[in-house]
C-alpha positions as CSV (number, residue, x, y, z in Angstrom):
1,M,90.2,94.7,85.8
2,T,88.4,92.7,88.5
3,A,86.7,94.8,91.2
4,T,87.6,94.0,94.7
5,S,85.1,92.7,97.4
6,E,86.2,92.2,101.0
7,L,85.6,93.1,104.7
8,V,88.0,95.8,106.0
9,R,88.4,96.0,109.7
10,C,90.2,99.0,111.3
11,A,91.2,99.2,114.9
12,R,91.3,103.0,114.4
13,A,89.9,105.1,111.5
14,I,88.8,108.6,110.9
15,V,85.2,108.6,109.6
16,S,83.3,111.8,108.8
17,G,86.0,113.7,110.7
18,R,85.8,111.7,113.9
19,L,88.0,109.0,115.3
20,R,86.3,105.5,115.3
21,E,87.6,102.4,117.0
22,D,87.0,98.8,115.8
23,F,85.4,100.3,112.7
24,A,84.7,98.2,109.6
25,F,83.4,98.6,106.1
26,V,82.1,96.0,103.6
27,V,83.4,96.4,100.1
28,R,81.6,94.9,97.1
29,D,82.9,95.5,93.6
30,G,85.1,98.4,94.8
31,T,82.3,100.3,96.5
32,I,81.6,100.6,100.3
33,A,78.3,98.6,100.7
34,A,78.1,99.1,104.4
35,A,80.1,100.8,107.2
36,G,79.9,100.8,111.0
37,D,81.1,98.9,114.1
38,F,82.8,95.7,113.3
39,R,80.5,93.6,115.5
40,D,77.5,94.9,113.6
41,L,78.9,94.1,110.2
42,R,80.8,90.8,110.5
43,D,77.7,88.6,109.9
44,R,76.9,90.5,106.7
45,A,80.3,89.8,105.2
46,R,80.9,86.1,106.0
47,D,81.2,85.4,102.3
48,L,84.1,87.8,102.0
49,D,87.8,87.7,102.7
50,A,88.8,90.0,105.5
51,R,91.6,92.6,105.7
52,S,92.5,93.9,109.1
53,F,94.6,96.9,110.3
54,P,95.8,97.0,113.9
55,A,95.9,99.9,116.3
56,D,99.4,101.0,115.1
57,R,97.8,101.9,111.8
58,L,95.3,104.7,111.2
59,V,92.9,104.3,108.3
60,V,91.6,107.5,106.6
61,P,89.7,108.2,103.4
62,G,91.8,108.8,100.3
63,F,92.8,112.5,99.7
64,I,91.2,114.4,96.9
65,N,93.4,116.5,94.6
66,G,91.0,119.0,93.0
67,H,93.5,120.6,90.6
68,S,96.8,119.4,89.1
69,H,99.1,120.1,86.1
70,A,101.2,117.0,86.3
71,Y,103.6,118.0,83.5
72,Q,104.8,120.9,85.7
73,I,106.9,118.5,87.8
74,L,109.4,119.0,84.9
75,L,109.7,122.7,86.0
76,R,110.6,122.0,89.6
77,G,113.8,123.4,91.0
78,W,115.3,125.2,87.9
79,A,112.3,127.6,87.4
80,D,111.8,128.7,91.0
81,D,111.6,132.3,92.2
82,W,110.7,133.8,88.8
83,P,108.0,136.4,88.3
84,F,104.9,134.8,86.7
85,E,105.4,136.2,83.2
86,K,109.0,134.9,83.0
87,W,107.9,131.6,84.6
88,R,105.2,131.1,82.0
89,R,107.3,132.3,79.0
90,D,110.7,130.7,79.8
91,A,109.6,127.6,81.7
92,L,106.0,126.5,81.0
93,Y,105.9,127.5,77.4
94,R,109.5,126.3,76.8
95,V,108.9,122.8,78.1
96,V,105.3,121.6,77.8
97,P,104.8,122.2,74.1
98,K,107.7,119.9,73.3
99,L,106.2,116.9,75.1
100,T,105.4,113.9,73.0
101,P,102.6,111.5,74.0
102,D,105.2,109.1,75.2
103,D,106.8,111.9,77.3
104,V,103.3,112.7,78.8
105,Y,102.8,109.1,79.7
106,W,106.0,108.7,81.7
107,T,105.9,112.2,83.3
108,F,102.3,111.6,84.4
109,A,103.1,108.1,85.6
110,A,105.8,109.6,87.8
111,A,103.6,112.4,89.1
112,F,100.6,110.1,89.7
113,S,102.9,107.7,91.6
114,E,104.1,110.5,93.8
115,M,100.5,111.4,94.5
116,L,99.5,107.8,95.4
117,G,102.5,107.7,97.7
118,A,101.1,110.8,99.4
119,G,97.7,109.2,99.9
120,I,96.0,111.0,97.0
121,T,93.4,108.7,95.4
122,T,91.6,111.1,93.1
123,V,93.2,113.8,90.9
124,A,91.5,116.4,88.7
125,E,94.1,116.9,86.0
126,F,93.7,120.2,84.1
127,F,95.1,119.1,80.8
128,Y,95.9,121.7,78.1
129,L,98.2,120.0,75.6
130,N,95.4,119.4,73.1
131,G,96.2,121.5,70.0
132,A,97.2,118.5,67.9
133,G,94.3,116.2,69.0
134,N,93.6,113.7,71.7
135,E,96.8,111.6,71.6
136,H,98.5,113.4,74.5
137,A,95.3,113.3,76.6
138,E,95.0,109.6,76.0
139,A,98.5,109.1,77.2
140,A,97.6,110.9,80.5
141,I,94.6,108.7,80.9
142,R,96.7,105.5,80.3
143,A,99.1,106.7,83.0
144,A,96.2,107.1,85.4
145,R,95.0,103.6,84.6
146,D,98.4,102.0,84.9
147,T,99.3,103.7,88.2
148,G,95.8,103.1,89.6
149,I,94.8,106.6,90.5
150,R,91.2,107.8,90.0
151,I,91.3,110.7,87.4
152,V,89.0,113.5,86.4
153,L,90.4,114.7,83.1
154,A,89.5,118.4,82.9
155,R,90.2,118.8,79.2
156,T,91.2,122.4,78.5
157,W,89.6,124.6,75.8
158,M,92.0,127.4,74.8
159,D,92.2,129.7,71.8
160,A,94.2,132.7,72.8
161,D,96.6,134.0,70.2
162,Y,99.5,134.3,72.7
163,A,99.4,130.6,73.7
164,P,101.6,128.1,72.0
165,P,99.8,126.4,69.0
166,Q,100.1,123.0,70.8
167,F,97.5,124.4,73.3
168,R,95.1,126.1,70.9
169,E,92.0,124.8,69.2
170,T,88.9,126.0,67.5
171,I,85.6,125.7,69.4
172,D,84.4,123.0,67.0
173,A,87.6,120.9,67.3
174,A,87.6,121.2,71.1
175,A,84.0,120.1,71.4
176,R,84.4,117.2,68.9
177,R,87.6,115.9,70.6
178,T,86.2,116.3,74.1
179,R,83.1,114.3,73.1
180,E,85.4,111.6,71.6
181,L,87.3,111.3,74.9
182,M,84.1,111.1,76.9
183,Q,82.8,108.2,74.8
184,R,86.1,106.3,74.7
185,Y,87.1,106.7,78.3
186,P,84.0,106.9,80.6
187,D,86.2,106.0,83.6
188,A,88.3,109.1,83.1
189,H,85.4,111.4,84.1
190,V,86.2,113.8,81.2
191,C,84.9,117.3,81.6
192,V,85.4,120.7,80.0
193,A,87.9,123.3,81.2
194,P,87.9,126.6,79.4
195,H,91.3,127.7,80.5
196,S,90.6,131.2,81.8
197,L,89.1,134.5,80.9
198,H,92.3,135.6,79.3
199,A,93.2,132.3,77.5
200,A,89.8,131.4,76.1
201,S,87.6,133.7,74.1
202,H,84.2,134.7,75.4
203,E,82.7,132.7,72.5
204,M,84.7,129.6,73.6
205,I,83.7,130.0,77.2
206,R,80.0,130.3,76.3
207,A,80.3,127.2,74.1
208,A,82.1,125.2,76.9
209,A,79.3,126.2,79.3
210,E,76.6,125.0,76.9
211,F,78.6,121.8,76.2
212,A,78.7,121.1,80.0
213,R,75.0,121.6,80.3
214,E,74.2,119.4,77.4
215,S,76.6,116.6,78.3
216,G,76.0,116.8,82.1
217,C,79.7,117.3,82.9
218,M,81.5,119.7,85.2
219,L,83.2,122.9,84.0
220,H,86.7,123.7,85.5
221,V,88.1,127.2,84.9
222,H,91.0,129.3,86.3
223,V,89.5,132.5,87.6
224,A,90.5,135.5,89.8
225,E,93.9,133.9,90.3
226,A,96.2,136.9,89.9
227,R,95.7,140.6,90.5
228,Y,96.4,141.4,86.9
229,E,93.3,139.4,85.8
230,L,91.1,141.4,88.1
231,E,92.5,144.7,86.9
232,Q,92.3,143.6,83.2
233,T,88.7,142.5,83.3
234,L,87.6,145.6,85.2
235,R,89.4,147.8,82.7
236,N,88.2,146.0,79.6
237,F,84.7,145.0,80.6
238,G,83.8,146.9,83.7
239,R,83.2,143.6,85.5
240,T,85.0,141.4,87.9
241,P,86.2,138.0,86.7
242,I,83.4,136.2,88.6
243,A,80.7,138.6,87.4
244,L,82.0,138.1,83.8
245,L,81.8,134.4,84.1
246,G,78.2,134.8,85.1
247,D,77.6,137.1,82.1
248,L,79.0,134.3,79.9
249,G,76.7,131.7,81.3
250,A,79.6,129.8,82.9
251,L,78.7,130.2,86.6
252,D,76.3,127.6,88.0
253,T,76.3,124.3,89.9
254,R,78.6,122.7,87.4
255,T,81.3,125.3,87.7
256,V,84.5,124.5,89.5
257,A,86.3,127.8,90.1
258,I,90.0,127.3,90.4
259,H,91.8,129.7,92.8
260,A,89.1,132.4,93.3
261,I,91.6,134.6,95.2
262,H,90.8,138.2,94.2
263,L,87.1,138.4,95.0
264,S,84.8,141.2,96.2
265,D,82.0,140.5,98.7
266,D,79.6,140.6,95.8
267,D,81.7,138.0,94.0
268,R,81.5,135.6,96.9
269,L,77.7,136.1,97.1
270,L,77.6,135.3,93.3
271,L,79.5,132.1,93.8
272,A,77.3,131.1,96.7
273,K,74.1,131.8,94.9
274,S,75.2,130.0,91.7
275,G,76.1,126.8,93.6
276,A,79.6,126.8,92.1
277,S,82.5,125.2,93.9
278,V,86.0,126.5,94.5
279,I,89.4,124.7,94.5
280,H,92.0,126.4,96.7
281,N,95.7,125.8,95.9
282,P,97.6,127.2,98.9
283,M,101.1,125.9,98.1
284,T,101.1,127.2,94.5
285,N,99.4,130.4,95.4
286,Q,102.3,131.1,97.7
287,Y,104.9,129.9,95.2
288,L,103.6,132.2,92.5
289,G,102.8,135.1,94.8
290,D,99.2,135.2,93.8
291,G,97.6,135.9,97.2
292,I,95.4,134.2,99.8
293,C,92.0,132.9,99.0
294,D,89.5,133.9,101.8
295,V,88.3,130.4,102.4
296,E,86.6,131.4,105.7
297,Q,84.3,133.8,104.0
298,L,83.4,131.3,101.2
299,L,82.6,128.6,103.7
300,S,80.5,130.9,105.8
301,L,78.3,131.5,102.7
302,G,78.0,127.8,102.0
303,V,80.4,127.5,99.1
304,T,82.0,124.0,98.8
305,V,85.8,124.3,98.8
306,G,88.3,121.7,97.9
307,L,92.1,121.6,97.7
308,G,94.5,121.2,94.8
309,T,98.3,120.8,94.2
310,D,98.3,122.8,91.0
311,A,101.9,123.2,90.0
312,D,102.8,120.0,91.8
313,L,105.9,121.4,93.5
314,R,105.3,118.6,95.9
315,P,102.0,116.9,95.2
316,S,100.9,116.4,98.9
317,L,97.4,117.0,100.2
318,I,98.8,116.8,103.7
319,D,100.9,119.9,102.9
320,E,97.9,121.6,101.3
321,M,95.7,120.9,104.3
322,R,98.2,122.3,106.7
323,E,98.9,125.4,104.5
324,A,95.1,125.9,104.0
325,A,94.7,126.2,107.8
326,L,97.8,128.3,108.5
327,L,97.1,130.8,105.7
328,Q,93.6,131.6,107.1
329,K,95.1,132.2,110.5
330,L,97.6,134.5,109.0
331,L,95.0,136.3,106.8
332,Y,92.8,136.9,109.9
333,H,95.6,137.4,112.4
334,D,93.7,134.8,114.5
335,A,94.8,131.3,115.5
336,G,91.2,130.3,115.7
337,A,90.3,131.4,112.2
338,S,90.6,127.9,110.8
339,T,90.7,124.5,112.4
340,A,92.4,121.2,111.6
341,S,89.0,119.5,111.0
342,Q,88.0,122.2,108.6
343,A,91.2,121.8,106.6
344,Y,90.9,118.1,106.7
345,A,87.4,118.3,105.2
346,L,88.7,120.4,102.4
347,G,91.1,117.7,101.4
348,T,88.6,114.9,101.7
349,A,84.8,115.0,101.7
350,Q,84.5,118.7,100.6
351,G,87.0,118.1,97.9
352,A,85.1,115.2,96.5
353,R,81.9,117.2,96.6
354,A,83.5,120.1,94.8
355,L,84.4,117.8,91.9
356,G,81.0,116.2,91.8
357,M,82.6,112.9,92.7
358,G,82.1,110.2,95.4
359,G,84.8,109.7,98.0
360,G,86.5,111.6,100.7
361,D,84.9,109.5,103.5
362,L,84.4,105.9,104.6
363,V,80.7,105.8,104.3
364,E,78.1,103.6,102.6
365,G,77.8,104.2,98.8
366,G,81.2,105.8,98.3
367,P,84.2,104.3,96.6
368,A,86.5,102.2,98.7
369,D,89.4,104.6,98.4
370,Y,91.4,104.8,101.6
371,V,94.9,105.3,103.0
372,V,96.7,103.5,105.8
373,L,98.9,105.7,108.0
374,D,101.6,104.9,110.5
375,A,99.8,105.7,113.7
376,T,103.0,105.4,115.8
377,K,104.0,108.8,114.5
378,V,101.0,110.3,116.3
379,D,101.6,111.4,119.9
380,P,99.4,109.4,122.3
381,W,98.0,112.6,123.8
382,S,97.2,114.1,120.3
383,P,93.9,113.8,118.4
384,P,94.9,111.9,115.3
385,L,93.2,114.3,112.9
386,N,95.0,117.3,114.4
387,A,98.3,115.4,114.2
388,L,97.8,114.6,110.6
389,V,97.0,118.2,109.6
390,Y,99.6,120.0,111.6
391,R,102.4,117.4,111.9
392,G,101.7,114.9,109.2
393,E,104.1,113.9,106.5
394,D,103.7,111.9,103.3
395,A,106.2,109.4,104.9
396,W,103.4,108.3,107.2
397,V,101.5,106.8,104.3
398,Q,102.0,103.0,104.5
399,A,99.5,101.9,101.8
400,T,97.0,103.5,99.4
401,F,93.9,101.7,98.1
402,V,91.7,102.8,95.2
403,G,88.4,100.8,94.8
404,A,89.9,98.6,97.5
405,R,92.8,97.7,95.3
406,R,96.2,98.4,96.8
407,V,98.0,100.8,94.5
408,F,100.8,101.9,96.8
409,V,102.5,99.5,99.2
410,G,104.9,101.8,101.1
411,E,107.6,102.0,98.5
412,P,107.8,102.9,94.7
413,S,106.4,100.3,92.4
414,P,108.4,99.0,89.4
415,L,106.3,101.3,87.2
416,A,107.0,104.3,89.5
417,R,110.7,103.6,89.5
418,R,110.9,103.3,85.7
419,A,108.7,106.4,85.3
420,R,111.1,108.4,87.5
421,E,114.0,107.3,85.3
422,E,112.2,108.1,82.1
423,T,111.1,111.5,83.4
424,S,114.7,112.3,84.3
425,R,115.8,111.5,80.7
426,I,112.9,113.6,79.3
427,A,113.9,116.6,81.4
428,Q,117.6,116.2,80.4
429,R,116.6,116.2,76.7
430,L,114.2,119.2,77.0
431,L,116.4,121.3,79.1
432,S,119.7,120.7,77.3
């Protein structure tokens, strides 16, 4: 696929959290080669075609989805309002193990198309249907390529006896298959993801941590998500989940801790000292009744925090940013406990940093991933960033660009429409 080079001129853009007027950036081979005032850049891009967005459009960096399970769109609606154990047993474990590689392709194409329509340009997909080999994961990667979204495939390692066989592997098989995916799909940013302290053995977690160090990849792991996990690890090992991860050698700068809700003050200090990042999933945490992550405390200690859509009830980073801000206000009983700019950073620049990826801002050296919003929806007296976080809707997204290639044009693509139809047929078959 040919990389895009052009000059992009924006009457209004949000750059590093601030509104800029008559802003521009030079794109060469899909990367931002220079950024700044248009008058300062135009002479450096005379060899390039130009793309211009007027004042009724607002250009923002692409949103970063730090944690997703795309196949869970098949659970939406009919599996709502169930306790977690029932939801996992009668919904998740009922549907996902039955998916064929073709089912994965179409379901993921539908979910990824929804994300692009919501301005999400990068998704970290926590993928655990690996028990039979890499064919299912390869289908997910193809769906990302065909829709145009930038993917981080967090390939799950899982060996718990209670999990369906379609999820389970030996340590050797998981390592071999992960390495094969890395070699075959370098653009998928494949990394290891020992599922959790309860779904991956201690031996598997240690091996995954060693694999991450040797291969230079990130390590994603669900941790401290539900109260039962905290109680279980304290009872069985006399350690909190975060402390136990540290004991297993899986807590360092490569660690991406998913959820991190039930933490002690010592746990937060451990996260900060280790250099690990956290992905906060406010919508799913509410949906499953897991609790509220104390993002304010983590940020005050210097922990990098991003946002994820997790169960993909509605894969919207605009929703996640708003809920991230509102939940902190509720947790602290203080309207000033969190700000729109802080929540916006979690969904953009901090989210990219948490994943070890570029993006999340319109600055030199980053990928040319950006979103064009309908600025007429913003009240003239409102700062655009505040309007986006507290009043924004996915319907404001007019176009989405990944590597400066337009991958969403304001309405579903032919692939997105077919994926929606195929996913409906898949759901009817699996739920009949």
